[in-house]
MILUM-582608 format. One line per 5 residues: number of its first residue (from 1); their letters; for each residue x, y, z of C-alpha. Coordinates in steps of 0.25 Angstrom, whole numbers. Layout:
MILUM-582608
NUM> a> X Y Z ~ ...
//
This chain:
MILUM-582608
1> xxxxx> -438 539 258 ~ -432 553 256 ~ -419 547 256 ~ -423 537 245 ~ -429 547 237
6> xxxxx> -417 557 238 ~ -408 545 234 ~ -417 542 222 ~ -417 556 217 ~ -402 557 219
11> xxxxx> -400 545 211 ~ -409 550 200 ~ -401 563 199 ~ -388 555 199 ~ -393 546 187
16> xxxxx> -398 559 180 ~ -384 565 182 ~ -377 553 177 ~ -386 552 164 ~ -384 567 162
21> xxxxx> -369 565 163 ~ -369 553 154 ~ -377 561 144 ~ -367 573 145 ~ -355 564 143
26> xxxxx> -361 558 130 ~ -364 572 125 ~ -350 577 129 ~ -344 564 122 ~ -352 567 109
31> xxxxx> -348 582 109 ~ -333 578 111 ~ -334 568 99 ~ -340 579 91 ~ -329 589 95
36> xxxxx> -319 578 91 ~ -325 576 78 ~ -326 591 75 ~ -311 592 79 ~ -307 581 70
41> xxxxx> -315 587 58 ~ -309 601 61 ~ -295 595 60 ~ -298 588 47 ~ -303 601 41
46> xxxxx> -291 609 46 ~ -281 599 41 ~ -288 599 27 ~ -288 614 27 ~ -274 614 30
51> xxxxx> -270 605 19 ~ -279 612 9 ~ -273 625 13 ~ -259 619 10 ~ -264 615 -4
56> xxxxx> -271 629 -7 ~ -258 636 -2 ~ -250 628 -12 ~ -259 632 -23 ~ -266 618 -25
61> xxxxx> -276 617 -36 ~ -290 612 -33 ~ -286 598 -37 ~ -276 597 -26 ~ -286 603 -16
66> xxxxx> -296 592 -20 ~ -286 581 -18 ~ -284 587 -4 ~ -299 587 -2 ~ -302 573 -5
71> xxxxx> -290 567 2 ~ -293 575 15 ~ -307 571 15 ~ -305 556 12 ~ -294 556 23
76> xxxxx> -302 564 34 ~ -315 556 32 ~ -308 543 31 ~ -314 540 17 ~ -309 531 6
81> xxxxx> -311 542 -5 ~ -316 556 -8 ~ -318 564 -20 ~ -320 579 -22 ~ -329 584 -34
86> xxxxx> -328 598 -39 ~ -340 606 -44 ~ -338 610 -59 ~ -344 623 -65 ~ -355 614 -71
91> xxxxx> -359 609 -57 ~ -354 595 -59 ~ -344 588 -49 ~ -331 583 -54 ~ -322 574 -46
96> xxxxx> -308 581 -43 ~ -301 573 -33 ~ -302 560 -26 ~ -296 553 -14 ~ -297 537 -14
101> xxxxx> -306 530 -24 ~ -318 538 -24 ~ -329 532 -32 ~ -335 540 -44 ~ -350 545 -40
106> xxxxx> -356 547 -54 ~ -355 533 -60 ~ -350 519 -57 ~ -335 517 -61 ~ -333 511 -75
111> xxxxx> -326 497 -76 ~ -311 499 -73 ~ -302 499 -85 ~ -292 488 -85 ~ -279 491 -78
116> xxxxx> -284 504 -73 ~ -282 506 -58 ~ -295 508 -50 ~ -291 521 -43 ~ -287 527 -56
121> xxxxx> -300 523 -63 ~ -308 529 -52 ~ -300 542 -52 ~ -303 543 -67 ~ -318 540 -65
126> xxxxx> -318 551 -55 ~ -311 561 -64 ~ -322 559 -74 ~ -333 560 -64 ~ -343 572 -65
131> xxxxx> -355 573 -55 ~ -367 580 -60 ~ -375 590 -51 ~ -384 582 -42 ~ -378 569 -46
136> xxxxx> -376 559 -35 ~ -371 563 -21 ~ -360 572 -26 ~ -370 580 -35 ~ -380 580 -23
141> xxxxx> -370 586 -14 ~ -365 596 -24 ~ -379 601 -26 ~ -383 602 -12 ~ -370 606 -6
146> xxxxx> -373 597 6 ~ -364 585 9 ~ -369 570 9 ~ -365 559 18 ~ -369 545 13
151> xxxxx> -366 535 24 ~ -370 523 15 ~ -367 526 1 ~ -370 512 -4 ~ -385 514 -2
156> xxxxx> -385 528 -8 ~ -390 529 -22 ~ -382 542 -24 ~ -369 535 -23 ~ -363 527 -35
161> xxxxx> -361 512 -32 ~ -348 507 -38 ~ -346 492 -41 ~ -332 493 -36 ~ -332 490 -21
166> xxxxx> -321 500 -19 ~ -329 511 -25 ~ -342 509 -17 ~ -345 521 -9 ~ -350 517 5
171> xxxxx> -351 531 12 ~ -350 544 5 ~ -349 559 9 ~ -350 570 -1 ~ -349 585 3
176> xxxxx> -349 598 -5 ~ -337 607 -6 ~ -344 621 -4 ~ -337 634 -2 ~ -346 647 0
181> xxxxx> -358 640 -5 ~ -351 635 -18 ~ -350 620 -21 ~ -336 617 -26 ~ -338 602 -26
186> xxxxx> -341 589 -17 ~ -332 580 -9 ~ -336 565 -8 ~ -330 556 2 ~ -332 541 1
191> xxxxx> -331 528 10 ~ -324 529 23 ~ -312 521 25 ~ -318 514 37 ~ -329 508 29
196> xxxxx> -340 515 37 ~ -349 526 33 ~ -345 541 33 ~ -350 548 46 ~ -356 562 49
201> xxxxx> -342 566 54 ~ -335 562 41 ~ -346 569 33 ~ -344 581 42 ~ -329 581 39
206> xxxxx> -331 579 24 ~ -341 591 24 ~ -331 600 31 ~ -320 595 22 ~ -329 599 10
211> xxxxx> -331 613 15 ~ -316 615 17 ~ -313 609 4 ~ -322 619 -3 ~ -315 630 5
216> xxxxx> -301 625 1 ~ -305 625 -14 ~ -312 638 -14 ~ -304 647 -5 ~ -290 644 -4
221> xxxxx> -285 656 3 ~ -297 655 13 ~ -293 640 16 ~ -278 644 18 ~ -282 655 28
226> xxxxx> -291 645 35 ~ -282 634 37 ~ -269 640 40 ~ -264 635 53 ~ -250 633 59
231> xxxxx> -245 619 63 ~ -239 617 77 ~ -224 619 75 ~ -221 608 84 ~ -229 598 75
236> xxxxx> -222 603 63 ~ -208 602 68 ~ -210 589 74 ~ -216 583 62 ~ -205 589 53
241> xxxxx> -194 583 62 ~ -201 569 61 ~ -201 571 46 ~ -187 575 45 ~ -183 563 53
246> xxxxx> -191 553 45 ~ -186 557 31 ~ -172 551 27 ~ -160 560 29 ~ -152 554 18
251> xxxxx> -155 547 4 ~ -151 533 3 ~ -138 530 -5 ~ -141 517 -13 ~ -132 513 -24
256> xxxxx> -141 513 -37 ~ -151 523 -32 ~ -151 538 -30 ~ -161 545 -21 ~ -166 559 -19
261> xxxxx> -177 565 -11 ~ -183 579 -11 ~ -193 582 1 ~ -200 595 2 ~ -210 596 13
266> xxxxx> -219 608 12 ~ -220 610 27 ~ -212 606 39 ~ -219 593 39 ~ -220 586 26
271> xxxxx> -229 574 22 ~ -219 568 12 ~ -209 557 16 ~ -199 548 10 ~ -189 537 15
276> xxxxx> -178 528 10 ~ -174 515 17 ~ -165 503 14 ~ -172 489 13 ~ -166 476 18
281> xxxxx> -165 471 3 ~ -156 482 -1 ~ -167 490 -7 ~ -172 504 -3 ~ -185 508 1
286> xxxxx> -190 522 -4 ~ -202 529 2 ~ -210 542 -1 ~ -223 546 5 ~ -233 557 9
291> xxxxx> -240 558 22 ~ -254 565 22 ~ -254 577 30 ~ -242 584 37 ~ -237 588 51
296> xxxxx> -234 579 62 ~ -244 568 59 ~ -239 566 45 ~ -224 566 51 ~ -228 555 61
301> xxxxx> -235 547 50 ~ -223 548 41 ~ -214 543 52 ~ -223 531 54 ~ -224 528 40
306> xxxxx> -209 528 37 ~ -206 520 49 ~ -216 509 46 ~ -212 509 31 ~ -198 507 34
311> xxxxx> -201 496 43 ~ -210 489 34 ~ -201 491 22 ~ -189 484 29 ~ -197 471 29
316> xxxxx> -195 470 14 ~ -209 471 9 ~ -214 477 -4 ~ -217 492 -5 ~ -232 488 -6
321> xxxxx> -232 478 5 ~ -224 488 14 ~ -234 499 11 ~ -246 490 15 ~ -240 487 28
326> xxxxx> -237 502 30 ~ -251 506 27 ~ -256 496 37 ~ -248 501 48 ~ -249 516 44
331> xxxxx> -264 516 43 ~ -266 514 57 ~ -257 526 61 ~ -263 536 51 ~ -274 545 53
336> xxxxx> -286 544 43 ~ -282 557 37 ~ -267 553 34 ~ -261 544 23 ~ -247 542 17
341> xxxxx> -244 540 2 ~ -231 533 0 ~ -222 525 -9 ~ -212 514 -5 ~ -202 509 -15
346> xxxxx> -191 499 -14 ~ -179 501 -23 ~ -168 491 -26 ~ -156 499 -29 ~ -149 488 -37
351> xxxxx> -160 483 -46 ~ -168 496 -47 ~ -181 489 -44 ~ -191 497 -37 ~ -204 493 -30
356> xxxxx> -214 503 -23 ~ -228 504 -18 ~ -236 517 -18 ~ -246 521 -7 ~ -254 532 -13
361> xxxxx> -241 540 -17 ~ -237 547 -30 ~ -231 536 -40 ~ -216 537 -41 ~ -210 541 -54
366> xxxxx> -200 533 -62 ~ -191 539 -72 ~ -183 529 -81 ~ -169 533 -85 ~ -171 529 -100
371> xxxxx> -185 535 -102 ~ -188 549 -108 ~ -202 549 -102 ~ -207 555 -89 ~ -205 547 -76
376> xxxxx> -217 537 -74 ~ -225 535 -61 ~ -223 521 -55 ~ -237 518 -51 ~ -243 508 -40
381> xxxxx> -256 508 -33 ~ -257 511 -18 ~ -265 520 -8 ~ -259 529 3 ~ -256 524 17
386> xxxxx> -267 525 27 ~ -278 530 17 ~ -285 517 15 ~ -288 503 21 ~ -276 494 22
391> xxxxx> -284 484 13 ~ -286 494 2 ~ -271 499 3 ~ -266 485 2 ~ -274 482 -10
396> xxxxx> -269 494 -18 ~ -255 496 -15 ~ -245 489 -24 ~ -230 488 -27 ~ -224 493 -40
401> xxxxx> -210 490 -46 ~ -200 495 -56 ~ -186 496 -59 ~ -176 508 -59 ~ -165 508 -69
406> xxxxx> -152 517 -69 ~ -157 531 -70 ~ -171 529 -67 ~ -178 538 -57 ~ -189 536 -47
411> xxxxx> -196 548 -41 ~ -205 547 -29 ~ -213 560 -24 ~ -224 565 -16 ~ -236 573 -22
416> xxxxx> -230 587 -17 ~ -221 586 -30 ~ -231 583 -40 ~ -242 592 -34 ~ -232 604 -34
421> xxxxx> -240 615 -42 ~ -237 627 -50 ~ -244 641 -48 ~ -255 636 -57 ~ -258 624 -48
426> xxxxx> -252 614 -58 ~ -245 602 -51 ~ -231 597 -55 ~ -238 583 -57 ~ -232 569 -57
431> xxxxx> -231 570 -72 ~ -222 582 -72 ~ -214 575 -61 ~ -212 563 -70 ~ -207 571 -81
436> xxxxx> -197 579 -72 ~ -192 566 -66 ~ -189 560 -80 ~ -182 573 -85 ~ -173 573 -73
441> xxxxx> -171 558 -72 ~ -156 559 -76 ~ -153 567 -63 ~ -148 561 -50 ~ -159 559 -40
446> xxxxx> -156 572 -32 ~ -155 581 -44 ~ -168 575 -50 ~ -176 578 -37 ~ -170 592 -36
451> xxxxx> -174 595 -51 ~ -188 589 -49 ~ -190 599 -37 ~ -185 610 -46 ~ -195 606 -57
456> xxxxx> -207 606 -47 ~ -203 620 -41 ~ -201 626 -55 ~ -215 620 -58 ~ -221 627 -46
461> xxxxx> -214 640 -48 ~ -214 651 -43 ~ -220 647 -30 ~ -213 633 -29 ~ -223 629 -17
466> xxxxx> -226 615 -15 ~ -239 611 -10 ~ -235 598 -3 ~ -223 591 2 ~ -214 586 -9
471> xxxxx> -205 573 -9 ~ -197 568 -21 ~ -189 555 -20 ~ -181 551 -32 ~ -173 538 -34
476> xxx> -164 536 -46 ~ -158 523 -50 ~ -143 524 -53
//
């Protein structure tokens, strides 16, 4: 009897220990998940601060910092769109920068004008949008200074319901930009790319980014002091070696065409890249691109992109079809906070025919030999690689064609050139670049590039400090 009782007691103790161990393991797993989440959020904030400091150190104006804010927030939170609103002296909120198609929040979009691109139409509507104090969710957040997470925005009467399916807000986060108790604006983030509702984790990340945004805007020196950190020398050297290996050593020598490239990375590792390759038809492929971020991850992504692009292009597909396939393959290899803007052009040296597709990159400029006016941007629609779903990417991107006659000049470039700023913060701009290309179009390709860079550095004088990597690729028809 004693033995049976002792056995029962021991069994009960063992069961209790097992239950306690299971509960402890669950608590440990939950704690580890929370630690991982905090580490991930901390890394996002550190990267954002680092990039903001680069902008501030280069003398960036508020508009450029706003652009950095919305891009970093949308990518980090996995959102389709984001918009930052600045508080004006009269207390109203004014939209300053937008990433993606962010729906206006004070009124429904008017009927789209005939022939006007939807993205341009929405951007114009946002530029004219003013949010009154306490108006809607944005005004509520500005008045209270507290962020709002709306998981199901379709059921919330505070959120504008647009008829256009692509403008409907299904989930929304709005956070204040507050520095030392002073409201500078609000940051709104809409619609996760995954299609689900925003989570508390993403809301926490958005709030943290909002706090750091306010800090970056209000105290540039403090931000610079906070985020200064050294990158590992090994990573820098390795990424730099990879990049040097990938970029063409020599320019192509093609009868009928003249090429020149100016590549000025601002660190050991640049985010820009370019490429040339001959196609089976006797035509030549020309590529220019810009990978988000820097360092070894950007260099590896660049290597994947260039290798895959060369292979796909060798099959003879059109530029748009090539980029569709490239996006489909690259999106699976890219982190959610990375993307690539790119132009892929196919040039026919004999006929002068050119066909290209543009995935979120700056439009190329074409200067005609017989024209006295500025070079004109050759536009086509397209979104950056890895930024949106394959379906949306494929539905937007398109081919554009034109012909180059003798003496015509085609200039492809990255935003580091047009965003180069003078001491007052005024950017060189695409308009000034177009005028400069037109003025210099009689020069050979190499001299034209050199003179453009001189013009930009004269504009920036006396500091002549670029805020971003710069690549200028020029093609002249002989």
